[in-house]
DRENDREN-673764 format. One record per residue (C-alpha): x, y, z; residue in three letters. Coordinates in pm, whole numbers, plus 50000, padded with zeros to 5 digits. Each point is the difference from the previous one (the first is absolute). Example, Ala and Ser with C-alpha at 12.3 -4.5 7.8 and 13.67 -1.06 7.14 Angstrom:
! DRENDREN-673764
512304955050780ala 501375034449934ser 
//
This chain:
! DRENDREN-673764
063410597455062unk 502344968550121unk 500884977549724unk 497934968450026unk 502924976050058unk 501295020750291unk 495874997450175unk 500244979950319unk 496635001850234unk 500455014550323unk 498874967450164unk 502264976949745unk 502344987650258unk 496924984850201unk 499624978249651unk 496594999350062unk 499144982349661unk 501694969650169unk 498115002550328unk 496785004749820unk 496824972650017unk 500444980649731unk 496474985950008unk 497165017749835unk 498595014050320unk 500074989250375unk 496974996950103unk 499455011850323unk 502405028749952unk 498615035750100unk 502235020049887unk 502354998149651unk 503155022049986unk 502105007149694unk 502225024549868unk 499205018049689unk 503595015349844unk 501155018749738unk 497185022249983unk 500045033249858unk 498855026850209unk 500485037549942unk 499065028050200unk 497715025849834unk 499615039850112unk 497095022149868unk 497325018750019unk 497124984450037unk 498045029449913unk 500915002249618unk 497934982049799unk 502805001249745unk 502194977950198unk 497734978850126unk 498384991649667unk 503654994549822unk 500684972350336unk 496794985449910unk 500674999449586unk 503704990450052unk 499994970650275unk 495974991149910unk 499695004450388unk 497775029150135unk 501995017250272unk 498384996450356unk 499435027750194unk 497894996150234unk 501874994550333unk 501274958650091unk 498724986949671unk 501664984249657unk 499124992249636unk 500804968149849unk 500474990349661unk 497964969549830unk 502474975550024unk 500385007050364unk 503605007049937unk 500205036550019unk 499345020350274unk 500385040450105unk 499885003350372unk 498655035950165unk 502905007750250unk 499035036750040unk 498405031449876unk 502625006149724unk 501294964349981unk 500114966949856unk 501534962549999unk 499754986049663unk 500414958949976unk 500374978049724unk 502524969849855unk 502714997550007unk 500345005449596unk 498325034550026unk 502155020050179unk 501695012549704unk 496525007649847unk 498505014050328unk 503555028149994unk 499865007949634unk 496655006849954unk 498995018250261unk 503205020049975unk 499015008349635unk 496295003550050unk 500715031150243unk 503245014649925unk 498645036250016unk 497824993450281unk 501355000850415unk 500174966950109unk 501964974650127unk 501114960649944unk 502684983950222unk 500844962049976unk 500084981250285unk 499574965849873unk 503164991350186unk 498895017050342unk 497614976650075unk 498484963149952unk 496244989250046unk 499154975450229unk 496494981749930unk 498114990450280unk 496504978149952unk 497444974150181unk 497014998350186unk 502355011850297unk 501835029249827unk 498505028750171unk 500214978250357unk 503804997749926unk 500695042449923unk 497285009450283unk 502844984450182unk 502295028749985unk 498105028549756unk 498335021250216unk 497435014949691unk 496164988150013unk 500704969149746unk 496084993350012unk 498664988549620unk 497615031450120unk 502845026950031unk 502394984849796unk 498814990949668unk 501274978749683unk 501825030149819unk 501525020550319unk 503465006550072unk 501225018650320unk 503825007550106unk 500284982450379unk 502344979450170unk 499524959450073unk 501934992150307unk 503135021449993unk 500555002549591unk 498265030849765unk 497224985749782unk 498035010749693unk 497464980049996unk 497394989449770unk 496984979750045unk 500384982449612unk 496385002549796unk 501574974649762unk 499984971250154unk 495994983850116unk 501694990550369unk 501035026250251unk 503815009249884unk 501895025650130unk 503145015349815unk 503095013250272unk 502355018349819unk 502745004550219unk 503455017349946unk 502974977549933unk 501765003050370unk 497214985650177unk 498894973749804unk 501364974150135unk 498925012050336unk 496615002849867unk 500064965649830unk 501074981950289unk 497675019450248unk 497144989949755unk 501104962750026unk 500214996650364unk 496335022650009unk 498434972549750unk 500854969750201unk 496934995350241unk 497694999849624unk 501914974549793unk 503035022049738unk 499994988649656unk 503005017249848unk 500325003649591unk 502755012949765unk 497745025149847unk 
//
């Protein structure tokens, strides 16, 4: 875990807060774009067929472990998620100040079981994309079917947007169409620049969060 005073967002050098929209909203903007930095992110691996494992995760995190492919679970606040990444792999996402709690609580609860928990919080950032034209923007560079009947709220997929590998989560915690893009640090500036350029025809509202 990195000391708080040493942490720097992958996009800090772009000074997004200074560039962010100062008004409450741009009325004609079809796309709202923001970086959500410093989230707690852990890759969890375990046996989804082990009821003790799935029940234990639910008890510790207060969230059910999604076991159906390409699904997710979210807490009542909308700030914590578990994303299905594979038959035995999940991404746990929470607020920055949950990092120590997630690590210690899971490690203690399953110390006598076969599992793996890896802190990947510093390896990637989250770019949040929302608005009436968010789906159209993604379709410019993503080959998966994003129609609401196929990629419903709560859906998760590992894919590519333009040339960047992302984990794409159709968030079900916000009312308007919202997509969370988890991108590795080394590709974050490229992806942000691509999104800004591709969104200009729809009207772009940059936000600090």
